[in-house]
C-alpha positions in Angstrom: 23.0 -59.4 -6.2 24.4 -56.7 -8.1 22.0 -53.9 -9.6 22.2 -54.4 -13.1 21.4 -51.2 -16.2 18.1 -52.5 -17.3 17.1 -52.0 -21.3 13.6 -54.2 -20.0 12.3 -50.5 -19.3 12.7 -49.5 -22.9 11.4 -52.7 -24.3 8.4 -52.1 -22.2 7.5 -48.9 -23.0 8.0 -49.7 -26.5 5.5 -52.9 -26.3 2.5 -50.1 -24.5 3.2 -48.2 -27.2 2.1 -50.9 -29.9 5.6 -52.0 -30.8 6.8 -55.8 -31.1 10.2 -57.4 -30.5 9.7 -58.9 -33.9 8.9 -55.4 -35.7 12.1 -54.1 -34.2 14.3 -57.4 -34.9 12.5 -56.9 -38.8 13.7 -53.2 -38.6 16.5 -53.0 -40.7 17.7 -49.2 -41.1 20.8 -48.1 -42.2 20.7 -44.3 -41.1 24.3 -44.9 -39.7 26.0 -43.7 -42.3 29.7 -44.2 -40.6 28.8 -48.3 -39.5 31.6 -48.3 -36.9 35.3 -46.6 -35.7 38.0 -48.5 -34.1 41.0 -47.4 -32.4 43.8 -48.5 -30.2 46.1 -51.8 -31.2 46.3 -55.3 -29.7 44.6 -55.7 -26.8 43.7 -52.1 -26.1 41.9 -52.3 -29.7 38.1 -51.0 -29.4 35.7 -50.3 -31.9 32.3 -48.3 -31.8 29.4 -49.6 -33.8 25.7 -49.5 -34.1 23.2 -52.8 -33.7 21.3 -51.5 -36.5 18.0 -54.0 -36.7 17.4 -54.0 -32.6 19.0 -57.4 -31.9 19.9 -59.3 -28.6 21.8 -58.6 -25.8 22.9 -60.9 -23.2 24.2 -61.1 -19.8 28.1 -62.7 -19.3 25.9 -66.0 -18.1 24.0 -65.7 -21.4 20.4 -64.7 -19.6 18.5 -62.6 -22.0 19.2 -58.6 -20.9 16.9 -58.0 -23.8 16.7 -56.2 -27.1 18.1 -53.3 -28.0 16.9 -50.2 -29.7 17.5 -50.0 -33.0 20.8 -47.5 -33.7 22.2 -48.6 -30.5 25.7 -47.7 -30.4 28.3 -50.5 -28.9 31.9 -50.5 -27.4 33.2 -53.7 -28.2 36.8 -55.2 -27.1 37.0 -58.5 -28.0 35.1 -61.4 -30.2 35.0 -64.9 -29.4 33.4 -67.8 -31.5 29.9 -68.7 -30.1 26.7 -68.6 -30.9 23.4 -67.4 -29.3 20.5 -70.6 -29.8 17.2 -69.3 -30.9 19.1 -65.8 -32.4 20.6 -65.3 -35.8 24.0 -66.2 -36.0 27.1 -66.0 -37.9 29.1 -67.9 -35.6 30.9 -64.5 -33.7 30.0 -62.9 -30.5 31.2 -59.6 -29.8 32.4 -58.6 -25.9 29.8 -55.5 -25.2 31.6 -52.9 -22.3 29.2 -49.9 -22.8 25.5 -49.2 -24.8 24.8 -45.8 -25.7 21.0 -46.4 -24.0 22.6 -47.4 -20.8 25.9 -46.3 -20.2 28.3 -49.2 -19.0 27.3 -52.7 -19.7 28.8 -55.3 -19.7 27.9 -59.0 -21.9 27.7 -59.6 -25.3 25.7 -60.0 -28.6 25.2 -61.8 -31.7 27.9 -60.4 -33.7 25.1 -61.0 -36.5 23.5 -57.8 -35.5 26.3 -55.9 -34.9 26.9 -53.2 -38.2 30.6 -53.4 -39.1 29.7 -52.7 -42.5 29.7 -56.1 -43.3 32.6 -57.3 -42.1 33.3 -59.8 -39.1 35.0 -58.3 -36.4 38.1 -60.3 -36.9 38.7 -58.8 -40.5 41.7 -56.5 -40.8 39.3 -53.7 -41.4 37.7 -54.4 -37.9 41.0 -56.2 -35.9 39.7 -56.3 -32.7 41.0 -59.3 -30.6 40.3 -62.5 -29.5 39.0 -62.5 -26.2 41.0 -64.9 -24.0 
């Protein structure tokens, strides 16, 4: 089995300090003035955005990797229609290729938790391609 970068240690350390997953999800800090930045075009378009609410991140097989620490920066390359059962959803999942907490990472997160300044990933101001 390939070695996967893990944020479980960070979640465990937070729990040891008395920080619960519920309090991470309830955190709504919006300290990032520039919530996202995008570059490229077409299939090479990608965006950097923050998970300002400490939402879930999943491996490609749907297994929960963990809860992302508030203000973790993500690199997102595309989106697809979908939901993550048991989590808040807006009907989109964002494909992640990098996280500031672990570096290279392949997986996805419900778009609901990704701060695109109130825009969907396919909005003209974001213009990420649909995964395909």
